[in-house]
C-alpha positions as CSV (number, residue, x, y, z in Angstrom):
1,V,-33.8,-13.5,-75.8
2,I,-31.6,-11.9,-78.4
3,R,-32.6,-8.8,-80.4
4,A,-30.8,-7.6,-83.5
5,K,-31.8,-3.9,-83.9
6,R,-31.1,-1.1,-86.4
7,A,-28.6,1.4,-85.3
8,G,-30.3,4.2,-83.6
9,S,-33.3,2.2,-82.5
10,F,-34.4,2.1,-78.9
11,G,-33.4,-0.9,-76.8
12,D,-30.7,-2.5,-74.6
13,L,-28.9,-4.2,-77.4
14,M,-27.8,-2.3,-80.5
15,G,-27.2,-4.1,-83.8
16,P,-26.2,-3.3,-87.3
17,N,-28.5,-2.0,-90.0
18,I,-28.3,-5.4,-91.8
19,V,-27.6,-8.9,-90.5
20,T,-26.2,-11.2,-93.2
21,N,-26.1,-14.9,-92.3
22,F,-23.6,-17.2,-94.0
23,G,-23.6,-19.8,-91.2
24,T,-25.9,-21.4,-88.7
25,I,-28.0,-19.6,-86.1
26,T,-29.3,-21.9,-83.4
27,T,-32.1,-21.1,-81.0
28,T,-32.6,-23.2,-77.8
29,A,-35.9,-24.4,-76.4
30,G,-37.7,-21.5,-74.7
31,G,-35.4,-18.9,-76.4
32,S,-36.4,-16.2,-78.8
33,L,-34.6,-14.4,-81.5
34,F,-35.9,-11.0,-82.7
35,F,-34.8,-9.3,-85.9
36,L,-35.5,-5.6,-86.1
37,A,-32.5,-5.0,-88.4
38,D,-32.9,-6.1,-92.0
39,Y,-31.8,-9.7,-92.6
40,V,-30.1,-11.4,-95.5
41,H,-30.2,-15.2,-95.7
42,A,-27.1,-15.8,-97.8
43,V,-25.7,-18.9,-99.4
44,G,-24.6,-21.3,-96.6
45,G,-27.1,-19.6,-94.1
46,S,-29.4,-21.7,-92.0
47,F,-31.4,-21.8,-88.7
48,S,-31.7,-24.6,-86.3
49,G,-33.2,-25.3,-82.9
50,P,-36.8,-25.1,-81.5
51,G,-36.7,-21.5,-80.2
52,A,-39.0,-18.8,-81.6
53,I,-37.9,-16.4,-84.4
54,Q,-39.5,-13.1,-85.2
55,F,-39.0,-10.6,-88.0
56,F,-40.5,-7.3,-87.1
57,N,-40.9,-4.2,-89.4
58,N,-37.9,-5.0,-91.5
59,T,-36.8,-6.5,-94.8
60,V,-35.8,-10.2,-95.2
61,D,-33.9,-11.1,-98.4
62,L,-33.6,-14.8,-99.2
63,D,-30.7,-15.6,-101.4
64,V,-31.4,-19.3,-100.8
65,D,-34.4,-21.2,-99.2
66,L,-34.9,-20.4,-95.5
67,V,-36.2,-23.6,-93.9
68,L,-37.9,-22.7,-90.6
69,P,-36.8,-24.9,-87.7
70,G,-39.4,-23.7,-85.2
71,P,-42.2,-21.2,-84.6
72,T,-41.6,-18.0,-86.7
73,S,-43.5,-14.7,-86.9
74,V,-43.3,-12.2,-89.7
75,I,-44.9,-8.9,-88.5
76,A,-45.2,-5.8,-90.7
77,A,-42.2,-7.1,-92.6
78,T,-41.4,-7.7,-96.2
79,V,-39.8,-11.0,-97.4
80,N,-38.1,-10.9,-100.7
81,A,-36.4,-13.5,-103.0
82,G,-32.8,-12.3,-102.9
83,V,-30.0,-12.7,-105.3
84,G,-31.1,-14.9,-108.2
85,G,-34.8,-14.4,-107.2
86,T,-35.4,-18.1,-106.2
87,G,-35.1,-18.1,-102.4
88,R,-38.3,-19.3,-100.6
89,L,-39.6,-19.5,-97.1
90,V,-40.2,-23.2,-96.3
91,V,-42.5,-24.2,-93.5
92,P,-41.9,-27.9,-92.6
93,V,-44.3,-30.3,-91.0
94,G,-44.8,-29.5,-87.3
95,V,-43.7,-25.8,-87.7
96,T,-46.0,-22.7,-87.6
97,L,-45.3,-19.5,-89.6
98,T,-47.5,-16.6,-88.3
99,S,-48.0,-13.6,-90.4
100,E,-49.4,-10.2,-89.3
101,A,-49.6,-7.5,-91.9
102,A,-46.7,-8.9,-93.8
103,T,-45.8,-8.9,-97.5
104,F,-44.2,-12.0,-99.1
105,D,-42.6,-11.3,-102.4
106,A,-40.7,-14.5,-102.2
107,G,-42.3,-17.9,-102.6
108,V,-43.8,-19.7,-99.6
109,D,-43.8,-23.5,-99.4
110,V,-46.2,-24.6,-96.7
111,R,-45.9,-28.2,-95.4
112,G,-46.8,-27.2,-91.8
113,T,-49.1,-24.4,-90.6
114,F,-49.4,-20.9,-92.1
115,L,-51.4,-18.8,-89.6
116,V,-52.6,-15.4,-90.8
117,E,-53.8,-12.8,-88.3
118,A,-54.3,-9.0,-88.2
119,L,-51.8,-6.8,-86.5
120,A,-54.4,-4.1,-86.0
121,N,-57.7,-3.1,-87.6
122,D,-55.8,-0.8,-90.0
123,Q,-53.1,-3.4,-90.5
124,R,-55.2,-6.4,-91.3
125,Q,-53.9,-7.6,-94.7
126,T,-51.1,-10.1,-95.5
127,T,-50.1,-10.1,-99.1
128,L,-48.5,-13.0,-100.9
129,N,-47.0,-12.0,-104.2
130,G,-44.7,-15.0,-104.5
131,T,-45.7,-18.5,-105.4
132,L,-47.7,-20.4,-102.8
133,T,-47.0,-24.2,-102.6
134,T,-49.0,-26.6,-100.4
135,S,-48.8,-30.3,-99.5
136,A,-51.1,-32.9,-98.0
137,T,-49.9,-31.8,-94.5
138,S,-50.3,-28.0,-95.0
139,D,-52.8,-26.0,-93.0
140,I,-53.5,-22.4,-94.0
141,Q,-55.4,-20.7,-91.2
142,I,-57.0,-17.2,-91.6
143,I,-58.3,-16.3,-88.2
144,A,-60.2,-13.2,-87.3
145,R,-59.8,-11.8,-83.8
146,A,-62.0,-9.6,-81.6
147,N,-60.0,-6.5,-82.3
148,A,-59.5,-6.8,-86.0
149,D,-60.7,-8.3,-89.3
150,V,-58.1,-10.2,-91.4
151,V,-57.4,-10.6,-95.1
152,L,-55.0,-12.9,-96.9
153,Q,-54.5,-11.6,-100.5
154,I,-52.7,-14.0,-102.9
155,T,-51.7,-12.5,-106.2
156,S,-51.7,-15.7,-108.3
157,G,-53.7,-18.9,-108.3
158,F,-52.5,-22.0,-106.5
159,T,-53.4,-25.6,-105.7
160,N,-54.6,-26.6,-102.3
161,L,-53.5,-30.1,-101.4
162,G,-54.1,-29.8,-97.7
163,L,-56.4,-27.7,-95.5
164,I,-57.5,-24.1,-95.7
165,E,-59.4,-22.7,-92.7
166,L,-61.3,-19.4,-92.4
167,V,-62.3,-18.9,-88.8
168,S,-64.2,-16.3,-86.7
169,N,-65.0,-16.9,-83.0
170,V,-66.0,-13.3,-82.4
171,D,-69.3,-12.6,-80.7
172,N,-69.6,-9.0,-81.8
173,P,-71.4,-9.1,-85.2
174,L,-69.7,-6.0,-86.5
175,V,-66.2,-7.5,-86.4
176,G,-64.5,-10.8,-87.0
177,F,-64.5,-10.8,-90.8
178,A,-62.0,-13.2,-92.4
179,T,-61.2,-13.1,-96.2
180,L,-59.1,-15.1,-98.6
181,E,-58.7,-13.3,-101.9
182,V,-57.0,-14.7,-105.0
183,V,-56.4,-11.8,-107.4
184,S,-55.7,-13.7,-110.6
185,G,-55.8,-17.3,-111.7
186,T,-57.7,-20.1,-110.0
187,L,-57.8,-21.7,-106.6
188,Q,-57.6,-25.4,-107.4
189,N,-58.9,-27.5,-104.4
190,A,-57.4,-30.9,-105.1
191,A,-59.2,-34.2,-104.5
192,D,-57.8,-34.5,-101.0
193,G,-58.0,-30.7,-100.3
194,V,-60.4,-29.3,-97.7
195,I,-61.6,-25.7,-97.4
196,Q,-63.3,-25.2,-94.0
197,F,-65.4,-22.2,-92.9
198,T,-66.0,-22.0,-89.2
199,D,-67.9,-19.2,-87.6
200,T,-69.7,-19.1,-84.3
201,H,-72.3,-17.0,-86.0
202,P,-72.5,-18.4,-89.6
203,E,-75.7,-16.4,-90.3
204,L,-73.5,-13.2,-90.3
205,L,-71.6,-14.3,-93.4
206,R,-68.3,-12.9,-92.1
207,L,-66.2,-15.4,-94.0
208,T,-65.4,-14.7,-97.6
209,L,-63.6,-16.5,-100.4
210,Q,-62.9,-14.2,-103.3
211,A,-61.5,-16.5,-105.9
212,E,-62.2,-18.4,-109.0
213,L,-62.6,-21.8,-107.4
214,V,-62.2,-25.2,-109.1
215,N,-63.2,-27.8,-106.5
216,Q,-62.4,-31.4,-106.6
217,G,-62.2,-31.9,-102.9
218,A,-64.4,-30.8,-99.9
219,V,-65.8,-27.4,-99.0
220,N,-67.5,-27.2,-95.6
221,G,-69.4,-24.5,-93.8
222,V,-71.1,-21.2,-94.6
223,A,-69.3,-18.4,-96.4
224,Q,-69.7,-15.7,-99.1
225,F,-68.2,-16.4,-102.5
């Protein structure tokens, strides 16, 4: 486990205020890399290896695309398009990006899994202000937990070419709400796109889609629109 921390933060390994990567950072199987310091993904920068990566309560600037090589978590952090404003977060097939109370001002290209969960009941929203791109293999999962509801708010409309899942497996009827909100534009569910609502108690109507929906694919389950 390697932790890069801000100067003055508590821990056994002190790091700089900013980590700027021009080369390749490799994580090994079973290893973990935690960024508590701000991170700049500069031209020439890349990650490789199957180990886990976590950005926690920091700022991530993408001067170029960051292609995730393995499981990555963005927790209470902000991801920006850096110099030039074109850097994106790319989630390849077979890779999971987990977001808890994060803000994405950079684009997110989902080809694998984008899992959205709450960090706490008062930190339940992930906000995506950048462009969201999907593919036939993408799986966007918005999953409510027993301790907190969850919201994924997307500023602009997008096209779903893969799978979108809103899920609640919570027995307590007062919690377990999952919401997908598209603030402006339309959610285009393509011919091969699937929007799936799964709730152990569908009669509670805890799953909500707040969007102008144009559906050419499949919408399954019970939800509020």
